[in-house]
Each structure stands twice: as structure tokens, then as C-alpha cells.
C-alpha positions in Angstrom: 128.0 92.6 203.3 127.6 90.1 206.2 130.8 88.9 207.8 130.5 85.5 209.4 132.5 82.4 210.1 129.4 80.3 210.0 127.4 79.5 206.9 124.4 81.8 206.3 120.9 80.5 206.6 118.6 82.9 204.9 115.1 83.0 206.4 112.1 84.5 204.6 109.9 86.4 207.0 106.2 86.2 206.0 104.9 82.7 206.1 108.1 81.4 207.6 108.8 83.3 210.8 105.6 85.4 210.8 102.4 83.2 210.4 101.0 85.6 207.7 97.4 84.5 208.2 96.1 88.1 207.8 96.1 89.5 204.2 98.9 91.9 203.3 98.2 95.6 204.0 101.7 97.2 203.7 105.4 96.5 204.4 105.3 98.1 207.9 102.2 96.3 209.2 102.9 92.8 210.7 99.5 91.5 211.9 100.0 88.0 213.1 102.1 86.1 215.6 105.2 84.0 215.2 105.0 80.4 213.7 104.9 77.8 216.4 108.3 76.5 217.5 110.3 79.1 215.7 112.4 80.4 218.7 113.2 76.8 219.9 114.3 75.9 216.3 116.3 79.2 215.9 118.3 78.6 219.0 119.4 75.2 217.7 120.1 76.6 214.2 122.1 79.5 215.5 124.7 77.0 216.8 125.5 76.1 213.2 124.5 79.1 211.1 124.3 82.8 211.0 120.6 83.5 210.8 119.8 86.2 208.3 116.3 87.5 207.6 115.5 88.7 204.1 112.0 89.6 203.0 110.2 91.5 200.3 109.8 94.0 203.1 113.6 94.4 203.3 113.6 97.2 200.7 112.2 99.6 203.2 114.2 100.7 206.2 111.0 101.4 208.2 109.8 97.9 207.3 113.0 96.4 208.5 112.6 98.3 211.8 109.1 97.0 212.0 110.3 93.4 211.6 113.0 94.0 214.3 110.5 95.4 216.7 108.0 92.7 216.0 110.7 90.0 216.6 111.6 91.7 220.0 107.9 91.7 221.0 107.3 88.1 219.9 110.4 87.0 221.9 108.9 88.8 224.9 105.6 86.9 224.4 107.4 83.6 224.0 109.3 84.1 227.2 106.2 85.2 229.1 104.6 81.9 228.0 107.5 79.9 229.4 109.8 79.8 226.5 113.3 78.9 227.8 116.7 79.5 226.4 118.6 76.4 225.5 121.8 78.1 224.6 124.1 80.4 226.6 124.9 82.9 223.8 122.1 85.4 223.1 120.0 84.6 220.0 120.5 87.1 217.3 119.4 87.7 213.8 120.8 89.8 211.0 118.4 91.7 208.6 119.7 91.9 205.1 118.6 94.7 202.7 119.4 92.4 199.7 119.3 88.7 199.3 122.5 87.3 200.9 124.8 84.7 199.4 123.4 82.0 201.6 124.4 78.4 202.1 120.6 77.6 202.2 117.3 79.5 202.1 114.1 78.6 203.9 111.0 80.1 202.2 107.4 79.1 202.1 107.0 80.1 198.5 109.8 78.2 196.8 110.5 75.0 194.9 113.9 73.4 194.8 115.4 73.4 191.3 117.1 70.0 190.6 118.7 70.9 187.3 115.9 69.7 185.0 113.5 72.4 183.7 111.3 69.7 182.1 110.3 68.7 185.7 108.8 72.1 186.4 105.6 72.3 184.4 104.5 76.0 184.4 100.8 75.1 184.5 101.2 72.9 187.6 103.1 75.7 189.3 99.9 77.7 189.2 98.4 75.3 191.7 101.1 75.9 194.3 99.9 76.8 197.8 102.1 77.7 200.7 101.8 75.7 203.9 99.4 78.1 205.6 96.9 77.9 202.7 96.8 74.1 202.5 94.3 71.8 204.2 95.6 69.4 206.9 95.2 66.5 204.4 97.3 68.3 201.9 100.0 69.0 204.5 100.0 65.3 205.5 100.4 64.2 201.9 103.4 66.6 201.5 105.0 65.2 204.7 104.8 61.6 203.4 
């Protein structure tokens, strides 16, 4: 169980932190780079939340180790490209082996439930696309 004084912000990994452009091969293979702006955003978010990464990969200890190593390598790349710390405390992430009791979850494959099942037509759910599978026009429309 995660002990924290800050609320937990649960972050999905693939398609949220990891760009996830390359098709899935296995839980221990992480093929793509980090999503643009993630570390800058995470430094701001860490001032208010405990950042917890939970993924379908989290079932495997080796996959969690792969995510941790990948995050370390991505942070090194970010720094080598001029990424600068904006906070004094080191940025840290926790990796959960099961979905945490979070204040909020950020996931690329989710729809917010607003208490009314009649608003969630199962047939229309079949047309759902995560951000990295949408066209630029579709992304602009969602932003409006």
C-alpha cells in the first residue's frame, strides 16, 4: 500500500507516458520515446500529487523493472536535450502492482462516467480511438 500525504495521481504508462506508436510485442519491450512535455508536466504535478504509475504491464516484476529503467533512460535523454529541473526536490514515481486508490487517473483509453449509463452507447464506444490513433483534425475537434 502506498503511504502518502499528497493525493495519488495514477498515470497509465502506454499511450500516456510512453508514446506507444510501435505495436505491442511483450510487457518487457518498450519501443518508443516519452510523450512530449511529460517531464515538465510531471515536475509541476509532483508538487501537488504523489505520482503513481500503473499499467497492464504492472503484473510482471520484470516489466515494472523495464518501465523503471526506461524512465531513467528517458530522463537522461531529456536532460541531454536541455531539459531543466524546475523544482528542488528530485522527481520520483512510484510503480504500483495493482491499481491504487487514486484521487484521479490519467489514461488514454478511458471515458469519464457521469452517473448515466444511457449516455454510453455501446456501439459508439466501438469507434473510440486514443489520441495517438486520431488525425490532427479529430484531435482539434476534441479540444474544442
